[in-house]
C-alpha positions in Angstrom: 139.0 84.3 102.8 138.1 88.0 102.8 135.4 90.0 104.5 134.1 93.5 105.3 131.6 94.9 107.8 129.7 98.1 107.2 126.8 99.9 108.7 124.8 103.1 108.1 122.1 104.9 110.1 118.6 104.4 108.7 116.7 106.3 111.4 113.6 108.0 109.9 114.2 111.8 109.4 110.6 112.8 109.9 107.9 111.7 112.4 106.6 108.2 111.5 104.0 105.7 112.6 105.9 102.8 114.3 105.0 99.3 113.0 104.3 96.1 114.8 101.5 96.7 117.3 98.0 97.4 116.1 97.1 99.1 119.4 99.1 102.2 118.7 96.9 105.3 118.2 99.1 108.0 116.8 102.5 108.9 115.2 105.8 108.4 116.8 107.2 111.0 119.2 110.9 110.9 118.8 114.1 108.8 118.7 115.7 106.9 121.6 118.4 105.2 119.6 119.3 105.1 115.9 118.4 102.2 113.7 120.9 100.8 111.3 121.4 98.8 108.1 124.4 96.5 108.3 126.2 94.8 105.4 128.6 91.9 105.6 130.5 91.0 102.4 132.3 87.7 102.4 134.6 86.4 99.7 136.0 82.9 99.6 135.6 80.6 96.5 132.7 83.0 95.6 131.2 86.1 97.1 128.1 86.2 99.4 126.4 89.2 101.0 124.4 89.4 104.3 122.2 92.4 104.9 120.7 93.0 108.3 118.1 95.8 108.9 116.7 97.4 112.1 113.2 97.4 110.7 110.0 95.5 111.6 109.8 93.8 108.2 110.1 94.2 104.4 108.0 93.0 101.5 109.0 90.9 98.5 109.2 94.0 96.2 111.8 95.6 98.5 113.9 92.4 98.7 113.7 91.6 95.0 114.6 95.2 94.1 117.8 95.1 96.1 118.7 91.6 94.8 118.1 92.7 91.2 120.3 95.8 91.6 123.1 93.6 93.0 122.7 91.1 90.2 123.0 93.8 87.6 126.2 95.3 89.1 128.0 92.3 90.4 126.4 89.3 88.7 125.4 87.6 92.0 122.3 85.4 91.9 119.6 86.0 94.6 120.6 83.0 96.7 124.0 84.6 97.4 122.2 87.5 99.2 120.6 87.1 102.6 118.3 89.9 103.7 117.2 89.6 107.4 114.9 91.9 109.4 115.4 92.3 113.1 111.7 92.7 113.5 111.9 95.5 116.1 108.4 96.8 116.8 109.8 100.3 117.6 110.7 101.1 114.0 109.2 101.1 110.6 108.8 98.7 107.6 110.3 98.9 104.2 108.6 98.3 100.8 109.5 98.3 97.1 108.2 100.4 94.3 106.3 97.5 92.9 104.4 96.9 96.2 101.0 97.5 94.7 99.9 98.8 98.1 98.9 102.4 97.3 95.3 101.5 98.0 96.2 100.7 101.6 97.6 104.1 102.5 96.7 107.6 101.3 98.9 109.0 98.5 101.1 111.1 100.9 101.8 108.2 103.3 102.6 105.8 100.4 105.0 108.2 98.8 106.8 108.7 102.1 107.1 105.0 102.7 108.6 104.6 99.2 111.0 107.5 99.8 112.2 106.0 103.0 112.6 102.6 101.5 114.6 103.9 98.6 116.9 105.7 101.0 117.5 102.4 102.8 118.1 100.7 99.5 120.6 103.3 98.3 122.6 103.1 101.5 122.7 99.3 101.3 124.0 99.4 97.7 126.6 102.0 98.7 127.8 99.9 101.5 128.1 96.9 99.2 130.3 98.8 96.8 132.5 100.1 99.6 132.6 96.5 101.1 133.9 95.0 97.9 136.5 97.7 97.6 137.8 97.3 101.1 137.9 93.5 101.9 140.1 92.4 104.8 141.9 89.0 104.8 141.1 86.8 107.7 139.2 83.9 109.1 135.7 83.0 110.5 135.2 81.1 113.8 132.0 79.7 115.1 130.8 79.1 118.7 127.4 77.6 119.6 126.2 78.8 123.0 122.9 79.0 124.9 120.7 81.7 126.3 117.4 81.9 128.1 116.9 85.6 127.1 113.5 84.7 125.6 110.3 83.2 126.9 107.3 81.6 125.1 104.2 83.6 124.9 101.9 80.6 124.3 100.6 79.6 127.7 98.6 76.4 127.7 95.4 76.4 129.8 92.0 74.8 130.0 90.7 77.9 128.2 93.1 77.2 125.3 96.4 79.0 124.4 96.7 82.3 126.2 99.0 85.2 125.4 101.0 84.9 128.7 104.6 84.0 129.7 105.3 80.3 129.6 108.6 79.6 131.3 109.1 76.2 129.7 112.6 75.9 128.0 111.3 73.1 125.8 109.1 75.8 124.1 111.9 78.1 123.1 115.2 77.8 121.1 118.1 78.4 123.5 120.7 78.3 120.7 123.0 81.4 120.6 125.2 81.1 117.6 128.2 83.4 117.3 130.4 84.0 114.3 133.6 86.0 114.8 135.6 87.5 112.0 139.4 87.8 112.8 141.9 89.5 110.6 145.5 88.3 109.9 146.7 90.3 112.9 144.4 88.4 115.2 142.0 91.4 115.8 138.3 90.6 116.0 136.8 92.9 113.3 133.2 91.6 113.2 130.7 89.5 115.2 127.5 88.0 113.9 125.1 86.7 116.6 122.0 84.7 116.0 119.1 84.3 118.5 115.4 83.6 118.1 113.3 86.3 120.0 110.9 89.1 119.2 112.6 92.5 119.8 109.5 93.7 121.7 110.9 94.6 125.1 109.3 98.0 124.4 105.6 97.5 124.1 102.7 99.0 122.3 102.8 102.0 124.7 106.2 103.0 123.2 106.1 105.7 120.5 109.8 106.4 120.3 112.1 104.9 117.6 114.4 102.1 118.9 116.2 99.1 117.6 115.1 97.4 120.9 117.5 94.9 122.5 119.6 94.3 119.3 120.4 98.0 119.4 121.5 97.9 123.0 123.7 94.7 122.4 125.3 96.3 119.4 126.1 99.5 121.1 127.6 97.9 124.2 129.7 95.3 122.4 131.1 97.8 120.0 132.0 100.2 122.8 133.7 97.4 124.7 135.5 96.1 121.6 136.8 99.1 119.5 137.1 98.3 115.8 134.6 95.5 115.9 131.2 95.6 114.2 128.2 93.7 115.5 125.4 92.2 113.4 122.2 90.6 114.7 120.5 87.9 112.6 116.9 87.1 113.7 116.1 83.4 114.2 112.7 81.6 114.2 111.4 83.3 117.3 107.9 84.3 116.1 106.3 83.0 119.4 109.1 84.2 121.8 109.4 87.5 123.7 112.2 88.9 125.9 112.1 87.7 129.5 112.2 91.2 130.7 108.7 91.9 129.4 107.2 89.1 131.6 105.6 90.4 134.7 103.4 88.6 137.2 101.9 86.2 134.7 101.5 88.8 131.9 103.5 90.8 129.4 104.0 94.5 129.6 106.0 97.2 127.9 109.3 97.9 129.5 111.1 101.2 130.3 114.2 102.1 128.5 116.2 101.4 131.7 114.8 97.9 131.7 115.6 97.5 128.0 119.2 98.5 128.9 119.2 95.9 131.7 118.0 93.2 129.3 120.5 94.1 126.6 123.3 94.0 129.2 122.3 90.5 130.2 122.6 89.3 126.6 125.9 91.1 126.2 127.3 89.3 129.3 126.3 86.0 127.8 127.9 86.8 124.5 131.0 88.1 126.2 131.3 84.9 128.2 131.5 82.9 125.0 133.8 85.3 123.3 136.4 84.8 126.0 136.2 80.9 125.8 138.6 78.9 123.7 135.9 76.5 122.2 135.7 78.2 118.8 135.9 76.2 115.6 137.6 77.7 112.6 135.4 77.6 109.5 137.2 76.2 106.4 135.4 78.8 104.2 134.1 77.3 101.0 130.7 78.8 100.2 127.8 77.2 98.5 124.3 78.6 98.1 121.0 77.6 96.8 117.3 78.3 97.1 113.9 76.6 96.8 110.4 77.9 96.4 107.5 75.9 97.8 103.8 76.5 98.1 102.2 76.4 101.6 98.6 75.5 101.0 95.5 76.6 102.9 92.0 75.5 103.4 89.4 77.3 101.2 86.7 79.2 103.2 83.6 80.4 101.4 82.1 83.9 101.6 79.7 82.9 104.4 82.5 81.6 106.6 84.5 84.8 106.2 81.4 86.9 106.8 80.9 85.1 110.1 84.4 86.0 111.1 83.9 89.6 110.0 80.7 89.9 112.1 82.4 88.5 115.2 82.6 91.4 117.7 85.8 89.9 119.2 87.7 90.0 115.9 90.4 92.8 116.0 89.7 95.8 113.9 92.9 95.5 111.8 91.9 92.0 110.8 88.4 93.1 109.9 89.9 95.6 107.4 91.8 92.8 105.7 88.8 90.5 105.7 86.7 93.3 104.0 89.3 93.5 101.2 89.4 89.7 101.1 85.6 89.4 100.5 86.0 91.7 97.5 88.9 89.6 96.2 86.7 86.4 96.6 84.0 88.0 94.4 86.7 88.8 91.8 88.3 85.4 92.0 91.6 86.8 93.1 92.2 84.7 96.3 95.0 82.1 96.3 94.8 78.9 98.4 98.5 78.9 99.0 101.4 81.2 100.1 104.6 81.2 98.0 107.4 80.5 100.4 111.1 81.3 99.5 113.8 79.4 101.3 117.6 79.7 100.7 120.7 78.2 102.2 124.2 79.4 102.6 126.8 76.7 103.4 130.0 78.2 104.9 131.9 74.9 105.1 131.1 71.1 105.5 130.0 71.6 109.1 128.1 74.9 109.0 125.2 76.3 107.1 122.3 78.8 107.2 118.7 78.0 106.4 116.9 81.3 105.6 113.1 81.5 105.6 110.5 84.1 104.9 107.8 85.3 107.2 107.4 84.9 111.0 108.5 81.3 111.5 107.6 79.8 114.9 110.3 78.3 117.2 109.5 74.7 116.8 110.0 74.7 113.1 113.5 76.1 113.5 114.3 73.6 116.2 113.0 70.7 114.2 115.2 71.5 111.3 118.3 71.8 113.5 117.5 68.5 115.3 117.9 66.6 112.1 121.6 67.2 111.8 124.8 66.9 113.9 126.4 69.9 112.2 125.8 73.6 113.0 122.6 74.6 111.3 121.6 78.2 111.8 117.9 78.9 111.1 116.7 82.4 110.2 113.2 83.6 110.0 112.2 87.1 108.9 114.3 86.9 105.8 113.5 88.2 102.4 109.9 89.2 103.1 107.1 88.9 105.6 103.4 88.3 105.1 102.2 86.3 108.2 103.1 83.7 110.8 104.2 80.2 109.8 102.7 77.8 112.4 103.4 74.2 113.2 100.7 71.6 112.9 100.3 71.7 116.7 99.7 75.4 116.7 97.2 75.0 113.9 95.4 72.4 116.0 95.7 74.2 119.4 94.9 77.7 118.1 96.2 81.0 119.5 97.5 84.1 117.9 100.2 82.6 115.7 97.7 80.2 114.0 95.3 83.0 113.2 97.4 85.5 111.3 96.2 84.1 108.0 93.1 86.2 108.6 95.1 89.4 107.9 97.1 87.9 105.1 94.2 87.7 102.6 94.6 83.9 102.1 91.7 81.7 101.3 91.7 80.1 104.8 94.0 78.6 107.5 97.1 76.7 106.6 96.8 73.0 106.3 98.9 71.0 108.9 101.2 69.6 106.2 103.0 72.9 105.7 105.3 72.0 108.6 106.4 68.8 106.8 106.9 70.7 103.6 109.2 73.3 105.1 111.2 70.9 107.3 111.5 68.4 104.4 112.7 71.0 102.0 115.2 72.4 104.5 116.6 68.9 105.0 117.1 68.4 101.3 118.9 71.7 101.0 121.2 70.9 104.0 122.0 67.4 102.6 122.4 68.4 99.0 
């Protein structure tokens, strides 16, 4: 098989408002470390492309625009392209021209967001062209390790689910998947690592651009392994935060020195596995596919939504969405489901990716993987992001992850059956 790894800086060139925390009050104040777009082109029986971005998220218009441009030039169907967002909360988001979101921002802000997103898109397409022109012959090897870098943020108490550190390893996904790409001379040219954890070591008090822990890990590993490119793929870690941000029963924003400390710890874990012999060579024969399902919701009437809007405890950013939702209800524009795109990439008979949109919570990723003896790598934050995707238990227990539907302009909370729909469809794709 053949492969190529490429990356380009996508650090904003003007002051921007960082995305991810609603508590921020003003524009960003500078840059701590550059953010990047990375592209991995792989060619075996057919080509596939992995795109990884140091941004908080992207919308469907952005993803579809990139995939359509790739299809027009190379003839690749959309399931042969994975777009994964690291979800760092110290960067920006990307959006497509067909976002239909100009009413959310003023004209100047909207134009700037489109300009930045088109710059990112242009760099991605340029890297793909360069990648196909400079493929390296070699092999892929896989290693499945473990890490306790993350900690659950859903603390069970008599008062309900609290946003506090919960050091229970059963409530996180410890899988640390590593894929190394080795050329015919035995040199490691690329490393993909997958872990499920919010890149939020830097808290809402940070106003400086950063890729958060994935940026630290990439920099250190590439410095220590000249000629190797490092790519992070975000897993289903919607309810997991870095251990370093837990402090005396609460979460806090870290310093950049603490971010460096945390990144070094993850680097040490990865390096430990790199030096071990227990790597399995992938007999590369790619197969891809996709599925689109509907995740249904309850239907709340105007009176119910008005009650939520009038609640003084409801966050301001949600109230803004609910106000727009009430207008949509009057105009009969509200849907009682969320379209949900899932894709799979099978590398060989023992290894595959399941890629899912939105902020998928840990237990869904773990449940999918538990069904199979092979190496199944689950990705959240792929393609696009609208809201959290909770389990039936989270829907029942409550807490932040189960309430994000309020800002997604859906007709009500998700029904518990969405977990079965997602896991069942993933199982069909893996077994197909």
